[in-house]
C-alpha positions in Angstrom: 11.7 140.7 7.2 8.7 140.3 4.7 8.4 137.2 4.7 10.7 136.3 7.7 10.7 132.1 9.1 9.3 131.5 11.9 10.4 128.0 14.1 7.3 124.9 13.3 6.9 125.5 17.4 5.4 129.0 16.6 4.0 127.8 13.9 2.0 125.3 15.9 1.5 128.3 18.4 0.1 130.5 16.3 -2.6 127.9 14.5 -3.2 126.8 17.9 -3.9 130.4 19.5 -6.5 130.8 16.2 -8.7 128.3 17.5 -8.6 129.5 20.2 -10.1 132.3 20.1 -12.7 131.7 18.0 -13.9 129.1 20.1 -14.1 131.4 22.7 -15.8 133.9 20.7 -18.4 131.8 19.6 -19.2 131.0 23.0 -19.3 134.4 24.9 -21.9 135.3 22.2 -23.3 131.7 22.4 -23.4 133.2 26.2 -24.7 136.4 25.5 -27.9 135.2 23.1 -29.1 132.5 26.1 -28.5 135.0 28.6 -31.4 137.2 26.2 -33.1 133.9 25.8 -32.1 131.0 27.2 -34.3 128.6 24.5 -32.5 130.0 21.2 -31.1 127.7 18.6 -30.0 131.0 15.8 -26.8 130.1 18.3 -26.5 127.0 20.1 -24.8 126.3 23.3 -22.1 123.4 23.6 -24.6 121.0 25.3 -26.7 122.2 21.7 -24.5 121.5 19.5 -24.3 117.9 21.3 -28.0 117.6 20.8 -27.7 118.4 17.0 -24.8 115.3 17.0 -27.9 113.3 18.3 -30.1 114.7 15.8 -28.4 114.5 12.6 -26.6 110.7 13.6 -30.1 109.3 15.3 -30.7 106.3 12.6 -34.2 107.1 10.5 -37.6 105.3 8.8 -37.0 107.0 6.3 -34.0 106.5 5.1 -33.7 102.9 5.9 -32.4 103.7 9.5 -29.6 105.8 7.5 -28.7 108.4 9.6 -29.7 112.2 8.5 -25.5 112.4 7.7 -24.5 109.6 6.0 -27.7 110.7 4.2 -27.0 113.9 2.7 -23.3 112.9 2.8 -23.8 109.7 0.2 -25.8 111.8 -2.2 -23.9 115.2 -2.0 -20.2 113.4 -2.1 -21.3 110.8 -5.3 -22.9 114.5 -6.8 -19.9 116.5 -6.4 -17.5 114.4 -7.2 -19.2 112.6 -11.0 -19.3 116.5 -11.0 -15.3 117.5 -9.9 -14.1 114.1 -12.6 -16.4 114.5 -15.8 -15.5 118.8 -16.0 -12.2 117.8 -13.8 -11.0 115.9 -17.7 -13.7 117.9 -20.2 -11.4 120.9 -19.1 -7.9 118.9 -19.3 -9.4 117.7 -23.0 -10.0 121.7 -24.0 -7.4 123.7 -21.8 -4.3 121.2 -23.8 -6.1 121.4 -26.7 -6.7 125.1 -26.4 -2.8 125.1 -25.5 -1.0 123.4 -28.1 -2.9 124.3 -31.1 -3.7 127.3 -32.2 -6.6 126.8 -34.3 -8.6 124.6 -30.9 -7.6 127.9 -29.4 -9.0 130.6 -31.6 -12.1 128.1 -32.5 -13.0 128.1 -28.3 -11.2 130.7 -26.3 -13.7 132.8 -27.3 -16.5 131.2 -25.8 -14.7 129.3 -23.3 -13.8 133.2 -22.0 -17.7 133.9 -22.4 -18.9 131.3 -20.1 -17.0 131.9 -17.0 -18.7 135.1 -17.5 -21.6 133.4 -16.6 -22.3 132.6 -13.3 -24.3 128.4 -13.2 -27.0 129.3 -10.4 -28.0 131.5 -12.7 -28.2 129.1 -16.2 -30.5 127.3 -13.5 -33.2 127.0 -15.1 -32.2 126.8 -18.6 -30.4 123.3 -17.1 -34.5 122.4 -15.5 -35.3 123.1 -19.5 -32.1 120.6 -20.6 -30.9 117.5 -18.5 -34.4 117.9 -15.6 -33.9 117.7 -12.1 -31.9 114.7 -11.4 -28.6 113.7 -11.1 -28.2 114.9 -14.0 -29.0 119.0 -13.1 -25.8 118.6 -10.5 -23.0 117.3 -12.9 -24.1 120.2 -15.3 -23.9 122.6 -12.7 -20.7 121.3 -11.0 -19.1 120.8 -14.7 -20.5 124.5 -16.8 -18.8 126.2 -13.4 -16.0 124.7 -13.2 -15.0 123.5 -17.4 -15.1 127.2 -18.5 -11.4 128.7 -16.3 -10.0 125.4 -15.6 -9.7 124.8 -19.3 -8.4 128.4 -18.9 -5.8 127.7 -16.3 -4.2 124.7 -18.6 -4.1 126.7 -21.6 -2.9 129.5 -19.8 -0.6 126.7 -18.5 0.8 125.0 -22.0 1.6 127.8 -24.0 3.6 129.7 -20.8 5.3 126.8 -18.6 6.8 124.1 -21.5 9.8 126.3 -23.4 9.8 126.3 -26.6 13.2 124.7 -26.3 11.4 120.9 -25.3 8.5 120.9 -28.2 11.8 121.5 -30.5 14.2 118.6 -29.0 10.8 116.1 -28.7 9.9 116.8 -32.5 14.1 116.5 -33.6 13.9 113.5 -31.0 11.2 112.5 -34.0 8.7 112.2 -31.4 5.0 112.4 -32.5 1.9 114.9 -31.9 0.3 112.7 -29.0 3.8 112.1 -27.6 4.6 115.2 -27.5 1.0 115.7 -25.7 1.3 113.3 -23.1 5.7 112.9 -22.7 6.5 117.2 -22.8 3.2 119.8 -22.4 0.6 117.7 -20.3 4.1 116.1 -17.5 5.1 119.7 -17.3 1.7 121.5 -15.9 0.5 118.6 -14.2 1.3 119.6 -10.9 0.1 123.5 -12.3 -3.3 121.1 -13.3 -3.1 120.0 -9.8 -3.4 123.4 -8.5 -6.4 124.5 -10.5 -8.0 122.1 -9.7 -7.7 122.5 -5.7 -8.8 125.7 -6.3 -12.3 124.3 -7.8 -12.9 122.3 -5.3 -14.8 125.3 -3.4 -16.1 126.6 -5.9 -17.6 123.3 -7.2 -20.0 122.5 -4.1 -20.8 126.2 -4.4 -22.8 125.2 -7.5 -23.9 121.8 -5.8 -25.1 123.7 -2.8 -27.1 126.3 -4.4 -28.8 123.2 -6.9 -29.2 121.2 -4.2 -30.9 124.1 -1.6 -33.1 125.7 -4.9 -35.0 121.8 -5.8 -33.0 118.8 -3.5 -35.2 116.4 -1.7 -32.0 115.0 0.2 -28.6 116.4 0.3 -26.9 118.6 2.3 -28.5 121.3 0.5 -31.6 120.1 1.1 -31.0 120.0 4.9 -29.5 123.6 5.7 -32.6 124.2 4.1 -35.6 122.6 6.0 -33.7 123.0 9.7 -32.9 126.8 8.3 -36.6 127.1 8.5 -36.8 125.8 11.4 -34.4 128.5 13.1 -32.4 125.3 14.3 -28.6 126.3 14.1 -27.6 123.0 15.6 -28.2 121.5 12.8 -26.4 123.7 10.2 -23.0 124.2 12.2 -22.9 120.5 12.4 -23.2 120.3 8.8 -20.7 122.9 7.9 -18.3 121.6 9.4 -18.2 118.9 8.0 -18.1 120.1 4.5 -15.1 122.5 6.3 -13.7 118.7 7.4 -14.5 117.5 3.9 -13.1 120.6 2.0 -9.8 120.5 3.7 -9.4 117.0 3.6 -9.7 116.3 -0.5 -8.0 119.9 -0.1 -4.2 118.3 2.1 -5.2 115.2 -0.9 -4.5 117.4 -3.4 -1.7 118.6 -2.9 0.1 114.8 -1.2 -0.8 113.9 -4.7 1.3 117.0 -6.3 4.2 115.7 -4.5 3.8 112.6 -4.7 3.6 113.0 -8.7 6.3 115.9 -8.9 8.7 115.8 -6.7 10.6 118.3 -8.8 7.8 121.4 -8.7 8.9 122.4 -5.1 7.0 122.9 -1.9 
């Protein structure tokens, strides 16, 4: 049957099998490539990857004794969290405003719908002119990419996931507009907001890496650009693995937060 449940052990076993197949396939591909060219770095073998780990963790005088990985991670994730936090805050305010008040919906929904169709990477030249090439550029890229889509998701949730009966009961009990927005609408759609934010973590990182790749002098995007020019994929794959690990951690953390704050929402 469709959606037939399986045991927890089967879940774990299938997950382990998928990882083993992936690693085995990569090992075979790397071995085949090194049979043709023993000095190849485009598909590094495991010893070359180990050398890459040593290289990215080695202290660098240029960065006051810090390693490549620490310096780039500090820059990239500071930009990512700052831009995402600002984007989420603005999107929540706009989404709740549109979902609760029809005039605000009529005013903001058309421009947000149009802006959501413009890739932030296409606006890079505009951001150069408006905010320069410093920290503001990366925050603007992430916020511009997150706000339109996230605000519309929150607006839809506020419109469809809050029953009219709850609104009428709140007004009957004497609730003011701010009390109704906070105690009824916001708390009712909070799990939807967290889920929508979770889905924006990946796109926000894409926008940031694109900006760092284009004009950054530090960060993951900058390092990927420099190592790609040298055809040294051992460092590139390590950075990609770190991005995947941090993304997984953020995804799991937001899921855990939703379960903690909204246990009534379900699994």
